[in-house]
matplotlib code that plots the C-alpha trace (Angstrom):
import matplotlib.pyplot as plt

x = [26.4, 23.7, 24.6, 23.8, 21.8, 24.3, 28.0, 29.6, 32.6, 33.6, 35.3, 35.4, 31.8, 30.3, 29.4, 28.4, 26.1, 25.0, 21.9, 21.7, 18.6, 19.0, 18.5, 15.5, 12.7, 12.7, 16.3, 15.1, 13.7, 12.3, 15.1, 16.5, 20.0, 22.0, 23.1, 21.5, 22.2, 21.4, 20.7, 20.8, 20.4, 23.3, 21.3, 17.8, 15.8, 12.4, 13.5, 11.7, 12.3, 9.6, 9.6, 7.4, 3.8, 4.5, 3.9, 6.9, 8.8, 10.9, 14.6, 14.9, 18.4, 20.1, 17.2, 18.4, 16.4, 17.3, 16.9, 17.1, 18.5, 15.8, 13.3, 12.0, 12.5, 13.1, 14.1, 11.6, 13.1, 12.7, 14.2, 18.0, 20.6, 20.4, 23.4, 23.2, 25.4, 25.0, 26.4, 26.6, 25.7]
y = [-18.2, -15.6, -12.3, -9.3, -6.4, -3.7, -2.7, -2.3, -0.6, -1.6, 0.7, -0.9, -1.5, 0.8, -0.2, 2.0, 0.3, 1.6, 0.1, 0.8, 2.2, -0.7, -3.3, -5.6, -5.2, -9.0, -8.8, -6.6, -9.4, -9.6, -10.8, -10.9, -10.0, -11.7, -8.5, -5.2, -2.3, 1.3, 2.3, 5.9, 7.3, 9.5, 11.6, 12.7, 9.8, 8.3, 4.7, 3.2, 0.7, -1.5, -3.5, -6.6, -5.6, -1.9, 0.5, 1.5, 4.7, 6.9, 6.6, 10.4, 11.7, 11.6, 9.8, 6.7, 3.4, 0.9, -2.7, -5.3, -8.7, -11.2, -8.5, -9.0, -6.0, -4.9, -2.0, -0.7, 0.7, 4.4, 6.6, 6.9, 5.1, 4.6, 5.2, 4.2, 3.8, 0.7, 0.8, -2.5, -2.0]
z = [-4.0, -4.4, -6.1, -3.9, -5.4, -4.4, -4.5, -1.1, 0.6, 4.1, 6.7, 10.1, 11.3, 8.7, 5.2, 2.3, -0.2, -3.6, -5.2, -8.9, -10.5, -12.9, -10.2, -10.9, -8.3, -7.9, -6.4, -3.5, -1.3, 2.2, 4.4, 7.9, 9.2, 11.9, 13.6, 14.7, 12.4, 11.7, 8.1, 6.8, 3.3, 2.2, -0.2, -1.1, -2.6, -3.0, -2.3, 0.7, 3.5, 4.8, 8.0, 8.7, 9.3, 8.7, 5.9, 3.8, 4.8, 2.5, 3.2, 4.0, 3.8, 7.2, 8.9, 10.8, 10.8, 13.4, 12.2, 15.0, 14.1, 13.0, 11.8, 8.3, 6.1, 2.5, 0.3, -2.3, -5.5, -6.3, -9.0, -9.5, -7.5, -3.7, -1.5, 2.2, 5.2, 7.4, 10.9, 12.8, 16.5]

ax = plt.figure().add_subplot(projection="3d")
ax.plot(x, y, z, "-o")
ax.set_aspect("equal")
plt.show()
């Protein structure tokens, strides 16, 4: 079983994930998910999200990013830890 690059708390259909600033860049891989979701940063950060065939975008605090199932995407490491909420829709 593959180790995930974050710690996670689950509350209903919302998950809070924390990516450590110590995570190795190689662990932040392109991937797809099996369900639609909305991702939102819970604090100011310079970490980014990138979708297939698009330029990376900063995970601005409070800005929601819709990720449809099957869309390739990845997180790009910034400074400090990253804390996001993920709502399954």
